[in-house]
C-alpha positions as CSV (number, residue, x, y, z in Angstrom):
1,X,76.5,85.4,126.3
2,X,73.7,87.5,124.7
3,X,74.7,89.8,121.7
4,X,75.4,93.4,122.8
5,X,75.6,92.5,126.5
6,X,78.7,93.9,128.2
7,X,81.2,91.1,128.8
8,X,81.7,90.4,132.5
9,X,85.2,90.3,134.0
10,X,85.1,86.5,134.3
11,X,83.5,83.7,132.3
12,X,79.9,83.8,133.6
13,X,78.9,81.1,131.0
14,X,81.2,78.8,133.0
15,X,79.2,79.4,136.1
16,X,75.9,79.0,134.2
17,X,77.0,75.6,133.0
18,X,78.2,74.7,136.5
19,X,74.9,75.5,138.2
20,X,72.4,74.8,135.5
21,X,69.1,76.6,135.7
22,X,69.4,78.0,139.2
23,X,66.1,79.9,139.1
24,X,64.1,76.7,139.5
25,X,62.3,76.3,142.8
26,X,63.0,73.3,144.9
27,X,60.1,72.5,147.2
28,X,61.5,69.2,148.2
29,X,64.7,70.8,149.5
30,X,62.7,73.2,151.7
31,X,60.9,70.2,153.2
32,X,64.2,68.4,153.8
33,X,65.7,71.5,155.6
34,X,62.6,71.7,157.7
35,X,62.9,68.0,158.6
36,X,66.5,68.5,159.6
37,X,65.7,71.4,161.9
38,X,62.8,69.5,163.5
39,X,65.0,66.5,164.1
40,X,67.8,68.6,165.6
41,X,65.4,70.5,167.8
42,X,63.8,67.3,169.1
43,X,67.2,65.7,169.7
44,X,68.1,68.6,171.9
45,X,64.8,68.3,173.7
46,X,63.8,71.9,172.8
47,X,60.2,73.0,172.3
48,X,59.2,75.4,169.6
49,X,58.7,78.0,172.4
50,X,62.3,77.5,173.6
51,X,63.7,77.6,170.1
52,X,61.8,80.8,169.6
53,X,63.4,82.4,172.7
54,X,66.8,81.3,171.6
55,X,66.5,82.7,168.1
56,X,64.0,85.6,168.3
57,X,61.9,83.9,165.6
58,X,58.2,83.6,166.5
59,X,56.7,80.1,166.8
60,X,54.5,80.5,163.8
61,X,57.5,81.1,161.6
62,X,59.4,78.2,163.1
63,X,56.4,75.9,162.6
64,X,56.2,76.9,158.9
65,X,59.9,76.3,158.4
66,X,59.8,72.9,160.0
67,X,56.8,72.0,157.8
68,X,58.6,73.0,154.7
69,X,56.1,75.7,153.8
70,X,58.5,78.6,154.5
71,X,62.0,78.4,152.9
72,X,64.4,80.1,155.3
73,X,67.0,82.6,154.2
74,X,70.7,81.9,154.9
75,X,70.8,84.3,157.8
76,X,67.9,82.6,159.4
77,X,69.6,79.2,159.0
78,X,72.8,80.5,160.6
79,X,70.8,81.7,163.7
80,X,69.0,78.3,163.9
81,X,72.3,76.4,163.5
82,X,73.8,78.3,166.4
83,X,70.8,77.8,168.6
84,X,70.8,74.1,167.8
85,X,74.6,73.7,168.2
86,X,74.8,72.5,164.7
87,X,77.0,73.4,161.7
88,X,75.2,75.4,158.9
89,X,76.1,72.7,156.5
90,X,73.9,70.1,158.4
91,X,70.9,72.3,157.8
92,X,71.5,73.1,154.1
93,X,72.6,69.6,153.3
94,X,73.2,66.4,155.1
95,X,76.7,65.9,156.7
96,X,79.5,65.8,154.1
97,X,81.7,62.7,154.0
98,X,84.8,63.9,152.2
99,X,87.8,66.1,153.0
100,X,87.7,67.9,149.6
101,X,85.3,68.7,146.8
102,X,86.0,69.1,143.0
103,X,83.1,70.6,141.2
104,X,83.0,70.2,137.4
105,X,81.1,72.6,135.2
106,X,78.7,69.9,134.0
107,X,77.8,68.6,137.5
108,X,74.4,69.6,138.8
109,X,74.0,70.6,142.4
110,X,70.9,70.9,144.5
111,X,69.1,74.3,144.3
112,X,67.5,75.7,147.4
113,X,64.9,78.5,147.3
114,X,64.7,81.2,149.9
115,X,61.6,83.4,150.5
116,X,61.0,86.7,152.2
117,X,58.8,87.5,155.2
118,X,56.1,84.9,155.5
119,X,57.1,83.2,152.3
120,X,55.1,85.4,150.0
121,X,58.0,86.2,147.5
122,X,61.1,84.5,146.4
123,X,64.2,86.3,147.7
124,X,66.9,84.3,146.0
125,X,67.9,80.7,145.1
126,X,71.3,79.3,146.1
127,X,73.4,76.3,145.3
128,X,76.1,74.9,147.6
129,X,79.3,74.4,145.7
130,X,80.9,72.0,148.2
131,X,78.3,70.0,150.1
132,X,80.5,66.9,150.1
133,X,83.2,68.4,152.4
134,X,82.9,67.2,156.0
135,X,83.3,69.7,158.9
136,X,83.7,72.8,156.7
137,X,83.4,76.3,158.2
138,X,83.0,78.1,154.9
139,X,79.9,77.7,152.7
140,X,80.6,78.6,149.0
141,X,77.3,79.4,147.2
142,X,76.2,80.4,143.8
143,X,73.2,82.7,144.3
144,X,70.6,84.2,142.0
145,X,69.2,87.3,143.6
146,X,65.7,88.7,143.0
147,X,64.7,92.3,143.2
148,X,63.0,93.0,146.5
149,X,61.3,96.3,147.2
150,X,61.8,96.3,151.0
151,X,64.4,93.6,151.9
152,X,64.7,92.9,155.6
153,X,68.1,93.4,157.1
154,X,70.0,90.2,158.2
155,X,72.2,90.0,161.3
156,X,74.0,86.9,162.4
157,X,77.4,85.6,163.4
158,X,80.1,85.1,160.8
159,X,81.6,86.8,157.9
160,X,80.6,87.1,154.2
161,X,82.3,87.7,150.9
162,X,80.3,88.3,147.7
163,X,81.5,88.7,144.1
164,X,79.1,89.9,141.4
165,X,78.9,87.8,138.3
166,X,75.9,89.2,136.4
167,X,73.5,92.2,136.8
168,X,73.5,95.0,139.4
169,X,73.4,94.2,143.1
170,X,72.0,96.5,145.8
171,X,74.0,96.1,149.0
172,X,73.4,97.8,152.3
173,X,75.8,97.5,155.2
174,X,74.7,99.3,158.3
175,X,73.7,102.8,157.0
176,X,75.9,102.6,153.9
177,X,74.3,101.8,150.5
178,X,76.2,100.5,147.5
179,X,75.4,99.4,144.0
180,X,77.8,96.7,142.7
181,X,78.5,95.8,139.1
182,X,79.9,92.6,137.6
183,X,83.5,92.3,138.9
184,X,82.8,94.2,142.1
185,X,83.1,92.4,145.4
186,X,82.4,93.1,149.1
187,X,83.5,91.5,152.4
188,X,81.8,92.4,155.6
189,X,81.1,91.1,159.1
190,X,77.7,89.5,159.3
191,X,77.1,90.9,162.7
192,X,76.5,94.3,160.9
193,X,73.0,94.6,159.6
194,X,73.1,93.9,155.9
195,X,70.9,93.5,152.9
196,X,71.7,92.0,149.5
197,X,69.3,92.0,146.5
198,X,69.2,92.5,142.8
199,X,69.0,96.2,141.9
200,X,66.8,95.2,138.9
201,X,65.2,92.0,137.7
202,X,67.9,89.4,138.7
203,X,71.6,89.3,139.5
204,X,74.1,86.4,140.1
205,X,76.8,86.4,142.7
206,X,79.3,84.0,144.1
207,X,79.0,84.2,147.9
208,X,81.2,82.6,150.6
209,X,79.8,82.5,154.2
210,X,82.1,81.8,157.1
211,X,80.1,80.7,160.1
212,X,82.5,78.9,162.5
C-alpha cells in the first residue's frame, strides 16, 4: 500500500498479488475470443448477417470481433453467448475441465482487454478467477476499470454483483447514479441498463456475473 493512502476495508495487496499487473493488454486473448466466436457461429451454420439480426450488433462490429481487432465487453459477450447457445465461459476461455477451482495469490491468470465503441479506447481489463471450472454459471472476475467520458449502457440477461477494492467507481443503474468507494458493493439485474466505470483514473473491483 502507498504511504498516506486510505486503507481499504479488505487486503487489496492480496488481490494485486493474485492478479499480477492486470492493466497489461492481451492482444492474443482478443484474437482467441474472436476465433471461438467465429467457430461457434460456423458450427451453428449462421452467417454474419444472421448473427447480427440475433444480437443487434452490426456486421462490421462482428467482423472486427471475429478478427480480434475489437475486444468485446462482457455485456457483448453475454449477448453473443446467448445467440450462439453457448456458455459465457466458452467465449472468455476454453471449456473448463474441473469441478472446482482454488486460486492462489501467486498464480497468474489470463488478462483480457475490453474496448469501447469501435475499439478506440480501453474500457477495462478483466481476469477470470475460475476458468478451470466446467459448466459454471457464475463468472468471478477481477476488473480494472478505466475512466470513460461517455460510457455506453449495457443491457443483457443475467445478474451482476460488484465489490469495490480500490478507487472510486461511477455506477449508473437505469436513471439512478451512484459513486462507490472501497468497501461499497452493488447487486443488480443485468436486464436494467447499467454502466460501470472508474470515476477518476482507474478503479479495481471484484465482479461476479451470473448468466445461466
